[in-house]
C-alpha positions in Angstrom: 105.8 102.1 80.9 107.3 98.4 80.5 110.8 98.8 81.0 113.3 100.9 83.7 114.7 103.5 81.2 111.3 104.0 80.1 110.1 104.9 83.6 113.3 107.1 84.2 112.5 109.5 81.2 108.9 109.6 82.0 109.7 111.3 85.8 113.0 113.4 84.1 112.8 116.2 86.3 114.3 118.0 89.5 111.9 116.3 91.9 113.5 114.4 95.3 114.3 110.9 94.1 117.0 109.2 96.4 117.5 110.3 99.8 120.6 109.6 102.3 121.6 110.6 105.7 124.9 113.2 105.1 124.4 113.4 101.1 122.3 116.1 98.8 119.1 114.6 97.3 119.2 112.6 94.2 116.4 113.9 91.8 114.6 112.1 89.0 117.0 113.9 86.3 119.9 112.7 88.2 118.7 109.3 87.8 118.6 109.4 84.1 121.8 111.1 84.1 123.5 108.0 85.9 121.7 105.6 83.7 123.2 107.5 80.7 126.4 107.6 82.2 126.5 103.6 82.6 125.5 103.0 79.2 128.4 104.5 77.9 130.5 102.8 80.5 129.3 100.1 79.7 129.8 100.3 75.6 133.6 100.9 76.2 134.0 97.7 78.5 131.7 95.5 75.7 128.6 94.5 78.2 126.0 93.7 76.2 122.3 94.2 77.2 122.1 90.2 77.2 125.4 90.2 79.9 125.2 89.8 83.2 126.7 91.7 85.8 126.4 91.3 89.6 126.6 94.0 91.9 127.7 93.6 95.4 127.4 96.4 97.6 126.2 97.5 101.2 122.5 99.3 101.4 122.7 102.7 100.7 122.1 105.7 97.9 125.0 103.9 95.5 123.2 100.3 95.7 120.1 101.7 94.5 121.1 104.2 92.0 123.8 101.0 90.9 120.9 98.4 90.6 118.5 100.8 88.6 121.3 101.9 85.9 122.9 98.5 85.6 119.3 97.0 85.2 118.7 99.4 82.3 121.5 98.7 80.8 121.8 94.8 80.8 121.0 92.0 83.3 121.7 92.7 87.1 122.4 90.2 89.8 122.7 91.5 93.1 124.6 89.7 95.9 124.4 89.6 99.2 127.9 91.2 100.6 127.9 88.9 103.7 128.3 85.7 101.6 131.0 83.7 102.4 133.8 83.1 99.7 132.2 79.1 99.2 128.9 81.2 98.4 130.2 83.9 95.9 131.7 80.5 94.2 128.7 78.8 93.6 126.5 82.2 92.7 129.1 83.6 90.4 129.6 79.7 88.6 125.5 79.6 89.2 125.6 83.4 87.0 128.6 83.6 85.1 128.5 87.4 84.6 130.8 89.4 82.5 131.7 91.4 85.4 131.5 92.5 89.0 130.7 95.8 90.9 132.4 96.3 94.6 133.1 99.6 96.2 136.4 101.0 96.0 137.3 100.4 99.6 135.9 96.8 99.4 137.9 93.8 100.9 135.4 91.0 100.0 136.1 87.4 99.3 134.6 88.0 96.1 137.3 89.9 94.6 139.6 86.3 95.1 136.7 84.6 93.3 136.3 86.7 90.8 140.1 87.2 89.7 140.1 83.1 89.9 137.6 82.8 87.2 138.7 85.7 85.3 135.5 87.9 86.1 136.3 91.7 85.3 136.4 93.7 88.7 134.4 97.2 88.6 135.2 99.9 91.4 132.4 101.9 92.5 133.6 105.3 93.8 131.7 108.7 94.7 132.4 112.1 96.0 130.7 113.0 99.6 130.2 116.3 98.5 128.2 115.1 95.1 124.3 114.5 95.2 123.3 110.8 96.8 123.6 107.9 94.3 126.2 109.6 92.0 129.1 107.4 91.1 131.6 106.2 88.8 133.0 103.2 87.8 136.7 102.4 87.3 137.4 98.4 85.4 140.3 97.2 87.9 142.4 96.4 84.6 142.2 96.3 80.7 140.5 92.9 79.5 140.2 91.8 75.7 136.9 91.0 74.6 136.6 89.7 71.0 132.8 89.7 71.1 130.9 91.4 67.9 127.6 91.9 69.5 125.8 95.5 68.9 124.3 96.7 72.0 120.1 97.9 71.1 117.2 99.4 72.9 116.2 97.7 76.2 112.8 96.0 75.3 110.0 94.7 78.0 111.1 91.2 77.1 114.7 91.9 78.3 116.0 90.5 81.6 116.6 92.9 83.8 117.0 91.6 87.1 118.2 87.4 88.6 117.9 86.6 91.9 118.3 82.8 93.1 115.7 81.5 95.5 116.7 81.0 99.2 117.5 77.3 98.7 116.0 76.2 101.7 115.2 72.7 100.5 116.9 72.4 97.5 120.1 74.2 95.7 119.1 77.8 95.4 117.3 77.9 91.4 117.9 81.3 89.2 115.0 83.6 88.8 115.2 85.4 85.6 112.7 88.6 85.7 111.9 90.7 82.6 112.1 94.7 82.7 107.9 93.6 81.8 107.9 91.6 85.3 109.4 94.2 87.1 107.2 96.8 86.1 104.1 95.1 86.2 104.8 94.2 89.9 105.7 97.7 90.6 102.8 98.9 88.7 100.6 96.6 90.7 102.0 97.8 94.1 101.4 101.3 92.8 97.6 100.7 92.5 97.2 98.9 95.5 98.8 101.1 97.8 97.6 104.1 95.8 101.3 106.1 95.5 101.7 109.6 94.5 104.7 111.5 94.0 104.6 113.5 97.4 104.6 109.8 99.3 108.3 109.1 100.6 109.6 105.8 102.0 112.0 104.5 104.0 113.9 101.4 103.0 114.6 99.0 105.6 114.6 96.2 103.8 118.2 95.1 101.6 118.3 95.6 98.3 119.5 92.3 97.2 115.8 90.4 97.7 112.6 91.7 95.8 111.1 93.3 98.4 113.4 95.7 98.3 113.8 96.0 95.2 110.5 96.0 93.7 108.5 97.1 96.1 110.6 99.7 97.5 113.0 101.0 95.0 111.3 100.7 91.7 107.5 101.3 92.8 109.4 104.9 94.1 110.6 105.3 90.8 107.3 104.1 89.2 105.2 106.7 91.5 108.0 109.4 91.3 107.8 109.3 94.7 110.8 109.5 97.0 113.2 107.1 98.9 115.2 107.2 101.5 117.6 104.5 101.4 118.8 103.5 104.7 121.9 101.1 105.3 119.9 98.6 106.2 117.9 97.5 108.9 118.5 99.3 112.3 115.7 99.3 115.0 118.0 102.1 117.1 118.1 104.4 113.8 114.6 103.5 112.7 112.8 106.6 114.8 115.4 109.1 114.3 115.4 108.1 111.0 111.8 108.9 110.5 111.4 111.8 112.7 114.4 113.3 109.9 112.7 112.0 106.5 109.0 112.2 107.5 108.3 108.9 105.7 104.2 108.1 104.6 105.0 104.3 104.3 107.3 101.5 105.1 107.6 98.2 104.6 109.4 95.3 106.1 109.3 91.7 107.5 107.5 90.4 110.5 110.8 90.0 112.8 111.6 93.9 111.9 108.1 95.1 112.6 108.5 93.1 116.5 111.6 95.2 116.8 110.8 98.3 115.9 107.5 97.8 117.9 109.7 96.9 121.0 111.1 100.1 120.8 108.4 102.2 120.3 107.0 103.1 123.8 110.1 104.9 124.0 109.4 107.3 120.6 105.9 108.0 121.7 106.4 111.5 120.5 108.1 110.8 117.1 104.9 108.6 116.1 102.5 111.6 117.2 104.3 113.3 114.7 104.7 111.4 112.4 103.2 111.6 108.5 102.5 107.6 108.3 99.4 106.7 105.7 100.2 103.4 106.3 102.7 100.4 107.4 102.9 97.4 105.2 104.3 93.9 105.6 105.1 91.3 103.4 108.0 87.8 102.7 106.6 86.1 105.8 103.4 85.7 107.9 102.6 88.3 109.9 101.2 87.1 113.2 97.7 89.2 114.1 98.2 90.2 117.3 101.3 91.7 115.7 99.3 93.4 113.2 97.0 94.8 116.0 100.0 96.3 118.6 101.5 98.2 115.2 97.5 99.3 114.0 97.5 100.8 118.1 100.8 102.2 118.4 101.2 103.6 115.1 97.4 105.1 114.4 97.6 103.7 111.1 96.0 100.8 108.8 98.9 98.0 108.1 98.5 96.5 104.8 99.4 92.6 105.2 100.6 91.5 101.2 101.7 88.1 100.1 105.0 87.6 97.1 107.7 85.5 96.3 110.4 85.9 93.6 109.1 84.1 91.1 106.2 86.9 91.0 108.2 89.9 90.9 107.5 90.0 94.6 103.7 90.9 94.9 100.6 88.3 94.5 97.9 89.1 96.6 97.0 92.5 99.0 94.8 93.6 101.7 93.1 96.8 100.6 94.0 100.2 102.0 90.7 101.8 104.2 87.9 101.7 103.1 88.8 98.5 101.3 88.6 95.7 103.6 91.6 94.1 105.3 91.9 90.8 107.9 94.6 89.6 110.2 95.9 86.4 109.7 94.8 86.9 105.8 96.8 87.9 102.9 94.1 90.1 101.1 93.1 89.6 97.3 94.8 89.1 93.7 96.7 92.5 93.6 98.0 92.0 89.9 98.1 88.4 88.7 95.3 86.0 88.3 95.8 83.6 91.7 93.5 80.2 92.4 94.0 77.1 94.7 94.4 74.1 92.7 94.0 70.6 93.7 95.8 67.5 93.6 94.2 66.5 90.3 95.5 70.1 88.7 91.8 71.4 88.3 91.0 74.5 90.0 88.9 74.3 93.4 86.2 76.5 95.0 86.3 78.8 97.7 87.0 77.2 101.6 88.7 74.7 99.8 92.7 74.1 100.9 95.5 73.5 97.8 98.4 74.9 96.3 98.4 78.2 95.5 99.3 78.7 91.8 99.3 81.9 90.0 99.9 83.6 86.1 100.2 86.7 85.0 102.8 89.6 83.4 104.6 90.1 86.8 105.3 86.3 86.6 108.9 84.5 85.4 108.8 82.8 82.1 110.9 80.2 84.1 114.0 79.5 86.3 117.2 79.4 84.3 119.0 76.3 83.2 116.7 74.3 85.1 114.3 71.9 82.7 113.6 69.6 85.7 112.1 72.6 88.2 110.8 74.1 84.9 108.7 70.9 84.3 107.6 70.5 87.8 106.5 74.2 88.3 104.3 74.8 85.9 100.9 73.1 84.7 98.0 74.6 82.3 99.6 78.1 82.2 99.7 78.4 86.0 103.1 78.7 88.2 102.8 76.4 91.5 104.3 78.9 94.4 104.7 75.8 96.5 102.4 77.2 99.0 99.3 75.9 100.7 96.1 77.6 101.6 92.6 78.8 100.8 90.0 81.4 100.0 87.5 82.2 102.5 83.6 83.1 102.1 84.6 86.7 101.4 87.4 85.9 99.2 90.5 86.7 101.3 93.5 84.2 100.8 94.3 82.3 103.6 98.1 80.9 103.8 98.4 77.8 105.4 102.2 77.4 105.2 104.3 76.2 102.6 103.3 72.4 101.5 107.4 71.7 102.5 106.6 73.1 106.0 103.7 71.5 106.9 103.9 68.8 109.7 103.2 65.1 109.4 102.4 63.9 113.0 101.3 60.3 112.7 99.9 60.5 109.4 97.7 64.3 110.8 98.8 67.5 108.3 99.5 70.2 110.6 99.9 73.8 109.8 102.6 75.5 111.5 101.3 79.1 110.8 98.6 78.1 112.7 100.5 77.2 116.0 102.9 80.1 115.4 100.0 82.7 115.7 98.8 80.7 118.7 102.4 81.2 120.7 102.4 84.9 119.4 98.9 85.4 121.3 100.7 85.3 124.9 101.6 88.1 126.3 105.3 87.1 127.5 106.4 86.1 123.9 108.5 88.3 121.6 108.9 86.1 118.7 108.0 82.5 118.3 108.3 79.7 115.8 107.4 76.1 115.3 108.8 73.4 113.7 109.6 69.8 113.2 111.7 67.0 114.6 112.3 63.5 114.2 110.1 61.0 115.8 110.9 57.4 115.8 107.0 56.6 115.8 105.0 59.6 114.3 107.4 60.8 111.8 107.4 63.9 112.9 106.6 65.7 116.6 105.8 69.6 116.7 108.9 71.8 118.5 109.1 75.5 119.5 111.8 78.0 119.7 110.4 81.2 121.3 112.2 84.4 122.7 110.8 86.2 125.7 110.2 89.7 125.9 112.4 91.8 128.1 111.7 91.1 132.0 109.1 88.6 131.4 109.4 85.0 132.8 107.4 81.6 131.5 107.8 77.8 131.4 107.7 75.4 128.6 104.3 73.8 131.0 102.8 77.3 131.3 103.1 77.8 127.8 101.7 74.5 127.0 98.6 74.9 129.3 98.4 78.2 127.7 98.4 76.9 124.3 95.4 74.2 125.2 93.3 76.5 125.4 93.7 77.3 121.5 95.1 74.6 120.1 94.1 70.7 119.7 96.3 68.7 122.0 98.0 66.8 118.9 98.6 70.2 118.0 101.1 71.7 120.8 104.3 71.5 120.5 105.7 68.7 123.0 109.4 70.7 123.0 109.6 74.3 123.5 113.6 75.7 123.6 113.6 79.2 125.0 116.4 81.4 123.1 118.2 84.8 122.9 118.0 85.1 119.4 116.7 82.5 116.4 118.4 81.5 113.7 117.2 83.9 110.6 117.6 84.1 107.0 119.8 86.3 104.9 116.5 88.7 104.7 115.2 89.0 108.1 113.3 86.3 107.5 112.7 83.4 110.5 113.2 79.9 108.4 111.2 76.8 110.0 113.3 74.4 107.2 116.5 73.2 108.9 115.7 75.2 112.2 115.7 71.8 114.4 119.4 71.3 112.7 120.4 74.2 113.7 119.0 74.4 117.5 121.2 70.6 117.8 118.1 68.9 117.8 118.8 66.7 114.6 121.9 65.2 113.8 
């Protein structure tokens, strides 16, 4: 199965696929019907498989089925509903979509942006008595389209999804992902996690992010299993959802795991009665302390994986028992070829630090409309991830940080992940992240932002004293800031780059 419509046709039965809180189940037969409904609608609207349709919907069953239906007929471009008018304008000008899909009651600023740019607006509506994920679209008004193109069957090479990179160090880049890319990655995830038809996941990841789209949604479709499509991450609702919908697994970013852990002691009975066979973490580094606490609390293995948008999510992963897993390591190749490349573009041996490079069916063929980025990102058939790391003696991949995030203190190259992990070892720390600040003589100095656990007290000096037993003196943060909340990215990840400026430490 190398296209999303092929997967939908394969599991064309009445087994439960999408679950929501207040509506009847949505089956695999239902998703096939919804894909076919969109096919007819797009044909009438002259939407071709080469066109792009932006989706601006909140998390939930309609977002899930809408993405799969749109991606089965053209190129889907999900956007964060919380974007500002300025951001929407940037992304729409970049994507040049033929249409956008919004909910019928939406008052999003994208509406005015779309009208200004003469982009069609399709409004999504549903009947609350219908099954979860069933919807219809209505065009805001009639448009004249003089295109003469013909729609043909979707092929593995056709682009199914376009996402933008985070743009933390440069302008966001468009990442086109084909059906082959997405299906190859979903197949890899299904194999890594041994997903079966009786599995069920809770999706708390945003469905405008590669983690939620591929790992949770498409992998559930590929394995013929079911997915509870939540309205988005909510630590207060997580355990009631867990009790009601009996998931066998879920996947999240570290900040979500930490928030869930903070409420675990009040929900021990739910955890004891749960059917979880594993928990997964990806998209940013998970502190070893957090991993150990999760496994102890939930009495199941935590599988840390390593992924990125350009690889359709998964690149490496730790193994399920009886296979090996290590805290602070992101496992072995889990689909694509993964190697470490040196400065001379030669592949390095184990235990040598360099840039992580990948190639395989799940890897994008190149950024859209960005020759400069493509020229610098591909070397000898390998895609350069921009991440630094090494393979240990056993073949586990150890990340040392984004190359652009490595702190250069007077010529000393310091991995911020090493500092983060040391900070998180302190019993009073709930969340912590290190980052560089400007220093007139050294170039960069190390700072850290931390959040304390409830009712815990700690001074900067006491934390420095604690770190002195774990880090060399030059790695200890010289400035420590205590916060109630650390600024996060749109997907809930702590973002190191630009943090000094956000906290008012740099002009």
